[in-house]
N, C-alpha and C positions, 0 to 999 in steps of 0.2 A: 627460447622466446623470446624473440624479441616485442616489447610493448609501443601500443604508440601512444607520444608525447604523457600518460599521466600518469606518469611514472610518483609510486610514495601516496597517490589516493588514498587515504583509508573507505572500508567498504562502509555503506548504511546500516547499522546497525538495525537490527530490526524490533519491533514486540516492545521496543522499551522509551522511554522518556529522552533519555540521553540523545539517544540514534535519533531521535525526529525532529528535536532542538538543532540539532545539528546539521541537518538537512535543510532547513529552513534557513538557518542561520549562514549556509550557502548558496547565497543568491543576491543581488543583484539590487543595488538604491537605486535607481531611479527614477523613470516616468514611467506611465498607469499609460494601458496598453489597449486600442481598441482592435477587433479584427473584424469587425461587420459588412460583411459583403454589398457592392454600392447593384444598383439595376444594371446588366449588360458588363461588371466589372468582371473579366479574365479571370478565372479559378487555376489559381498554383500550384505546383506537385507539393507539396511539403517534405515528402521524404522518398528518398531517393537512393538504395542501395542497389548496388550492382555486381556482381560475386565481389559476398562479402561471405567472410567463413565469420561464425560466431566461437568463439570458445569458451567453456567453462573451464576453470582452471589453465588444465595442458591438455584435454578434450577437446576435438573439433566438432560441436553436435552438432553444427548445419552450417556445410562446407557452399562454398560459391554461388549466397541464395542471392536473389533478385526478390523487393520489396518496395513496392512504390504508392505512394497516397495524396490523394489532393486534398486541396481546401476541399470541407466541408463533408467531406468521405468518412463515412460509421463502416469500420472493415472488422474484422470476427480472425483470429489466432485458436485455431484449436490444435489438436494432438491432445497424444493420452502424455500422464505427468512422466517428467524427465528426456519430453522431445526437444526442447529447446524454449519452449515458444517465451518463458518467463523470461531467460536468456536474451533474447534476441530484444524485449522492450528496453531491461538495461541499458544494454548499448546505446539506447537513446537519448538515455538522460545519462551518459559518463556512469551510469556507476560501474560497469564489466566494460575493462578495454577492451578495441579492436587490436589485432595485430599484424606489425609492420609485413609488408611482402602478400599479408593476404585478402587483401581488400584494393579492388580496383576503382569501386567511387561507395561513399557513404555519407548524404548531405542529407542535414536535417535542418529547415526553415533557412537552405545557403548556407550554413556552418557546416565544411566542412572537416569529416570528425578522423580524420588521417592527418591532420597537422593544427586541431583544437587543442590549445593550450591551456591547463589547470587557468587561471585569471580568467581564460572567456567563459568556463562551464558555467557561472551563474545567471552572467545573460541570456544562454540557452534557458536553465532553469525556469526563470522569468517566465518562459514564451511558453512554458508545456505546465502539465494540471497533470498530477500526477495523484491515485486512487491502488487504494492499499485493499488487499484483501480483510485484513484483521484493523483496517480503520487509519491507524498511524495515529491519533487523538492523543490529547496533553492531557491524563487523567487526574491533575491537578490544579484542575481550572475547567470552569464555563464555558458552553461555547461561544457567546462572547469573548471572552477574555483566549480563549485559541485562535479566534480568527484576528484580534487583537497584536498576536505574538506574529502570525505571519505577518498582516499589512505592513508594522514598524520593523518589519526582519525587511521588506522591499522597498518603502522608500517611503512610506506614504504617515507622511509628519503631520500633517494637520487632524487633528480629532475627530472634528465635523465630517469632514472626508471620508474616516472608517467608518465611522458610526453608521454611515450611508449606505457607505458600499455593502456593507456585513446587516443592515437591514435590506437592502436588492433582495443578494445573492440568496438571504435566505427563507424570502417571501419566495422570491425563481424557485423552490425547492418545496414549501408548502410548509416550513421550516420553523418561521418567525416565532413563536409561539413557545418552540424550545430552547431562547437565543439564554437565558439566564441558568439553566439545566447544566449538571457535571453528566460527564457522556454515558458513567453509570445508572443515570435515571434516565438512560433512551434505553428502549429494543435494538435491535440489529439492526434493521430496516430506517431507524430512524437513523444512528451512526453513521450509515454510509448515505443519508440524505445530506447531512452534514459531511460528509466529509468530501461531498460532489462538488458542495458546496463552496466549499475552501477548496479547491480544487480551480473555482472558476474565479476568482477573487481577484485575478489579477486579469483577465480577460485571453486566457491563453488561445495560441493557435492550434493547438494539439491536444488533449487529454489519454492520456494512457495511462488505461485501465487495468490491474492485475489482476482476475478470476474477482469483478465487485460483487457477484451473487452468489458466491461458493460457499456462504453460511447459512444464505436467504432460503425460504418457504417461497414457495413457488410463487404465488400473488405477489408476494415481498419483490421476488427478482424481475418480474414481469414491470412492474412499478418503478423500480432503476432502470431497467436497460429503456423502459420509456421516456426518463427522464434525460436520460444522453443521448438520444436520436433525438430527442427535443433539437437539446443543445447545439448542433449541427445545424439547425438553418439557419444558425449566424454567421456562420464560413468555418463554426470551430471543426476540427477534424477527430474524430475519435477512436482508437484502438487498443480493443480491448480482448484478455482469452477468455476462453471459458471451457467451461466442461456439460454446459447447460444446449445441450444439441435444438430442442426442441424452442430453441428462442432463433434463429434463424430464421427459419419459419413464420413464426412472428412478424419476429422484424429484421427484414431484412438489412443486406449489406454485403458490402466484400467480405470473400471470407478466402483465408489464406487456412491451409492445414500442412503440418508438421507433422510430415512421418518417415521413417528410415533414416532420417540426415538428409532431408528433402525439403526443403518448402513448396509449396503448391500451393498456386490458385485456380481454388476449386468454385471458386461462388457456380457459375452456372453448371459445375454436374455435381455438386452436392449432392443432393435429391437422389442421385441416385449410385452414390456410396456406402458401403457398409460405413458406417461411422462406429460402431460400438460401441469399439475399445477408446474413443476418443469422447465418451460421455463420464457423465458422476459416480457412477461405478467404479473407473477404471484410475 
């Protein structure tokens, strides 16, 4: 099975400081980005997958899928464990390779994932905000120092600019009073808010969230999804996987379902489908 373009790329280590550092160090030093929509500005497609096959190791988990996300859209990916949701997300930020000959079109933010080169991945990742279920905070430093690390890695050389941006995003998620706390001093919901603030540091055009409410109580989970929903008002698209089916009604959006190797757009009919197997107990 021949891999496209990204031969030799090492997988992101999950759940350890070295892996987190490597992810952020693998980011472009360059200009700060802005994605606020102006009134009357044409909405553009940010993700365009046409007849794309998603592989996990040598197994095709989602063959020939079509997946489209526009600017400012809020989209859910649902499906039982192992259905391919997380694998699909990983292809978006080039953590999982696409397979040559198995993809008709795969573009994200105007970049062709069929031909993208390794040295171009940092520029792509700078325009994405990634939120992991286990937060992926650096546990040996404060919230402020966590954010300093990311901003330095992505080209913010002026200390005053960094301090201003850190305060801006923490105010946006209601966590400014926790700026000098260590991660272990925060609750699960607080850590997730901090993770969201970190994800929006560079004004990403797309936020990719893998089970951002998976370990949270219902009230905290609702607050987190509400926060993500608000972020789309600035034109940022949000794509999140979830097993929290009640959220689909509480915070409506586009709904894609992975089931038995097929990706369905069930936005208009999910209320009429038995989603028991997609829920949190499965």
